[in-house]
N, C-alpha and C positions, 0 to 999 in steps of 0.2 A: 065904560072901557069899550070903546067899538066893535063890533066882530070883525075887524079886520086885527085890532094886538090879541085877541081869542086866539088866531088861524096862527098868527105870528107867535106867541109864545106857542100854539100847537106844535108848530113845524122845530122849534126849537127844543123841548121833550124830547118829540122821536129820533130828531138829529142826536142828541144825548144817550138817551135811552139805546141806540143803535152804535155808539161808540161803546159805550159798557159793557155790551152784549158780546161785544171783538176783540173786547180786554177779558171774558173769561171763557173764551174756548179752548180747551186744552190743548198744551202746546203739537200733540202727538197729533192732534185733527191734522193740524197747518202746515205740518213738516212730511204729511203723505203725498205719494207722488203723482198722485189723480189731481190733488187739488193743488199742489205749484201747479200742475201744465196746463188744468181747468181756469188759473187767476193769471196766467201770461195768457193765454190766448184770448180771456175776455176780456182785460185790460187795452189789447190789438185793438180789439172787437168795436169795443163803445170809443174808442178815441176814432176811430174810421167811420162810427157813424154819427158822433157828433161832426167831425170835419165833409163828411157827404152829406146836413143838415142846415150847418152851417153855410155851403156855398150853391148848393138849388135851391133852396127854399127862397120864394120870393113871398109877398104882402096876399099872393089867390094863384099859391100853389110855385109852378116850379120855374125858377127863375135861371134865365143864363145871361148873365151879366159877364161884370170888370173878375168879380173871384174867379170866375170858370179858369179862364188869364192868369189870375193871381197863382191859383193852385196847379195848374197845368207847367209853370216859371216855377215852381217850386219844387215838381217833382223832377223835373228836367236835375235839378240846379239837386237834387236828393242825386239821380242815379250816376253825376257826376262825382260822385263825395262828395261835396261843400259838406263844411262846418253847418254847424244848422245856425248859426246867426248869418251866414250868409246865405242860408235856404230860407229864413224868413226877409232878411232885405232883400233879396227877389223876388220874391211873392209883390212884397210889400211896394215896388219897384213898379214890378208888372200890373199891378194895378190901379198906382196913379198914375202911369201912361197910357191903360187904357182908357180912365175915364177924363184925362188931356186931350184925348185921341175921342174921345164922345161919347165911349163905348157904358153905356149906367149901367 
């Protein structure tokens, strides 16, 4: 068995152990007001960090390309209270249009 497969199996075991530990947390802890507030804020923060990393990261540092325009177009659609699928389609269309115009 190669070293790669050992790391894959170790990652699977860690993910499974994390899931089992989550089931073992007492329900009273999860219903606490502070835990509810932190989990809501943490979810939004992690999603924002994921969007920022995928939008502005390039091969060698920061990158400003069609993804930035797509993010801005999607943000405008969100401000106009468009449905989620419309926001996604506006972002995709903006990225495609900018790439068609030569913005890499």
